[in-house]
C-alpha positions in Angstrom: 27.9 37.4 15.0 27.3 34.1 16.9 28.8 31.0 15.6 26.2 28.3 14.8 26.3 24.6 14.8 24.0 21.7 14.1 23.0 19.0 16.6 20.8 15.9 16.3 18.4 15.6 19.4 16.7 12.6 21.0 14.0 12.7 18.5 16.5 12.5 15.7 15.7 15.9 14.3 18.5 18.1 13.4 18.6 21.5 15.2 20.8 24.7 14.3 21.8 26.2 17.6 24.1 29.2 18.6 27.5 28.6 20.3 28.4 28.4 22.8 25.5 26.1 23.9 23.4 27.1 26.9 23.7 25.2 30.2 20.7 22.7 29.4 22.0 22.0 25.9 25.5 21.8 26.9 24.6 19.2 29.7 22.6 17.3 27.1 25.5 17.3 24.7 27.7 16.0 27.4 25.4 13.2 28.2 25.1 12.1 24.5 21.4 13.1 24.2 22.5 15.9 21.8 25.1 15.0 19.1 26.8 17.6 17.0 26.4 16.8 13.2 26.8 18.6 10.0 23.8 20.5 8.5 22.7 17.4 6.5 22.9 15.2 9.7 26.0 13.4 8.7 28.8 12.9 11.4 30.5 16.2 12.4 34.1 16.9 11.8 36.2 20.1 12.3 37.9 19.7 8.9 38.1 17.5 5.7 41.2 15.6 7.2 39.3 14.9 10.5 36.3 13.8 8.2 38.6 11.2 6.5 39.7 10.1 9.8 36.3 9.9 11.6 34.9 7.9 8.8 37.1 5.0 10.0 36.7 5.7 13.8 33.5 5.6 15.6 32.3 8.6 17.5 32.7 8.6 21.4 29.1 8.2 22.5 28.4 5.9 25.4 26.4 2.8 24.9 22.8 3.4 26.3 21.4 0.9 28.7 19.1 -1.7 27.2 16.2 0.0 28.4 17.4 3.3 27.1 15.4 5.2 24.5 15.1 4.6 20.9 16.6 8.1 20.3 19.6 7.2 22.4 20.1 3.9 20.6 19.7 5.7 17.2 22.4 8.3 18.0 24.6 5.3 19.4 24.1 3.3 16.4 25.0 6.2 13.9 28.1 6.9 16.1 29.0 3.4 15.4 28.7 3.9 11.6 25.0 3.1 11.0 23.2 5.2 8.4 20.8 7.5 10.0 17.7 6.5 8.1 18.4 3.0 8.5 18.8 3.2 12.3 15.8 5.3 12.6 13.7 2.9 10.6 14.6 0.1 13.3 12.8 -0.5 16.6 14.8 0.0 19.8 14.9 -3.6 20.5 16.5 -4.1 16.8 19.2 -1.5 17.7 19.7 -3.2 21.0 20.4 -6.5 19.3 22.4 -5.0 16.7 24.6 -2.7 18.6 24.3 -3.6 22.3 26.6 -6.5 22.5 27.2 -5.9 26.2 25.3 -4.1 28.9 27.3 -0.9 30.0 28.3 -1.1 33.7 
């Protein structure tokens, strides 16, 4: 039986996927366009101990360029601790203003 995991895609939808990920999905995950989450969309962690630790440490998702997609900015904001619904309710420009203090190099 294949192990499954949940991932938030660029549109903000949570998808259940078999592991290991296929080549295209693995690349999207590596690039931060596909973020592993819990089934309810909350930040993913391997165990309860990691869950407690990750609640104080932001996930490692690179900051998108200021011209990046709204989905990229939502994923980045959530990784920085924003509430998913709140981040999705903002415009891309509002997310850039709130979470894009500096342009990535």
